[in-house]
C-alpha positions as CSV (number, residue, x, y, z in Angstrom):
1,R,12.9,3.3,-28.9
2,P,12.1,4.7,-25.4
3,S,10.0,2.7,-23.2
4,F,6.3,2.8,-22.3
5,P,4.7,5.3,-21.8
6,S,5.5,8.4,-23.7
7,G,6.5,11.2,-21.3
8,H,5.6,13.8,-23.9
9,A,2.2,12.4,-24.2
10,I,1.8,12.3,-20.4
11,R,2.9,15.9,-20.0
12,A,0.8,17.2,-22.9
13,A,-2.4,15.5,-21.8
14,A,-1.9,16.5,-18.1
15,A,-1.0,20.1,-18.8
16,A,-3.7,20.7,-21.4
17,A,-6.4,19.1,-19.3
18,A,-5.4,20.7,-16.0
19,I,-5.1,24.2,-17.5
20,G,-8.3,23.7,-19.4
21,Y,-10.1,22.6,-16.3
22,A,-9.0,25.6,-14.4
23,L,-10.0,28.0,-17.2
24,V,-13.5,26.5,-17.4
25,R,-13.9,26.2,-13.6
26,E,-13.0,29.9,-13.1
27,R,-15.1,30.9,-16.0
28,I,-12.1,32.5,-17.8
29,A,-12.9,30.6,-21.0
30,P,-15.9,28.7,-22.2
31,R,-15.8,24.9,-22.4
32,R,-16.7,24.9,-26.1
33,R,-13.4,26.7,-26.9
34,V,-11.1,25.1,-24.3
35,L,-12.0,21.5,-25.1
36,P,-11.1,21.5,-28.8
37,V,-7.8,23.3,-28.1
38,A,-6.8,20.9,-25.3
39,L,-7.7,17.9,-27.4
40,A,-5.8,19.3,-30.4
41,V,-2.7,20.0,-28.5
42,T,-2.7,16.6,-26.8
43,A,-3.4,14.8,-30.1
44,A,-0.7,16.7,-32.0
45,V,2.0,15.9,-29.4
46,G,1.0,12.2,-29.3
47,V,0.7,11.8,-33.1
48,S,4.0,13.6,-33.7
49,R,5.7,11.2,-31.2
50,A,4.4,8.2,-33.2
51,Y,5.0,9.8,-36.6
52,A,8.6,10.6,-35.7
53,D,9.0,6.9,-34.7
54,A,10.0,7.9,-31.3
55,H,7.3,5.7,-29.7
56,W,4.9,3.0,-30.5
57,T,1.2,4.0,-30.6
58,T,0.6,2.1,-27.5
59,D,3.2,4.2,-25.7
60,V,1.3,7.3,-26.7
61,V,-2.1,6.0,-25.8
62,G,-0.7,4.9,-22.4
63,G,0.8,8.3,-22.0
64,W,-2.5,10.0,-22.7
65,G,-4.2,7.8,-20.1
66,L,-1.6,8.5,-17.4
67,G,-1.8,12.3,-18.3
68,A,-5.5,12.2,-17.9
69,A,-5.2,10.5,-14.5
70,T,-2.7,13.1,-13.5
71,A,-5.0,15.9,-14.6
72,A,-7.8,14.3,-12.7
73,A,-5.7,14.2,-9.5
74,C,-4.8,17.9,-10.1
75,A,-8.5,18.8,-10.5
76,L,-9.3,17.0,-7.2
77,W,-6.5,18.9,-5.5
78,Y,-7.6,22.2,-7.0
79,E,-11.1,21.7,-5.7
80,R,-9.9,20.9,-2.2
81,L,-7.8,24.0,-2.2
82,R,-10.8,26.1,-3.3
83,R,-13.0,24.4,-0.6
84,D,-10.4,25.1,2.1
85,G,-9.9,28.7,1.0
86,A,-13.6,29.3,1.1
87,R,-13.8,27.7,4.6
88,E,-11.0,30.0,5.8
89,R,-12.7,33.1,4.3
90,R,-15.9,32.3,6.3
91,A,-14.1,31.7,9.5
């Protein structure tokens, strides 16, 4: 078995959360629709990795955690870019 954490779970959680954050932040899609889809995609990828016996459950849960941390870092970076862009437009 591949080692801890699951790369698929990391990428699924990070992508779903970061894309979902941007969609909600820019008011492109409502949170009530984005959140269930992001959670379903992330869960489906993680469960499929454990079901296929490619990873232990702990590998998947660790991947979800690292993916969430990655998405949080992306959200912080996104907000900084928005703030700097607004500052440049005012100047």
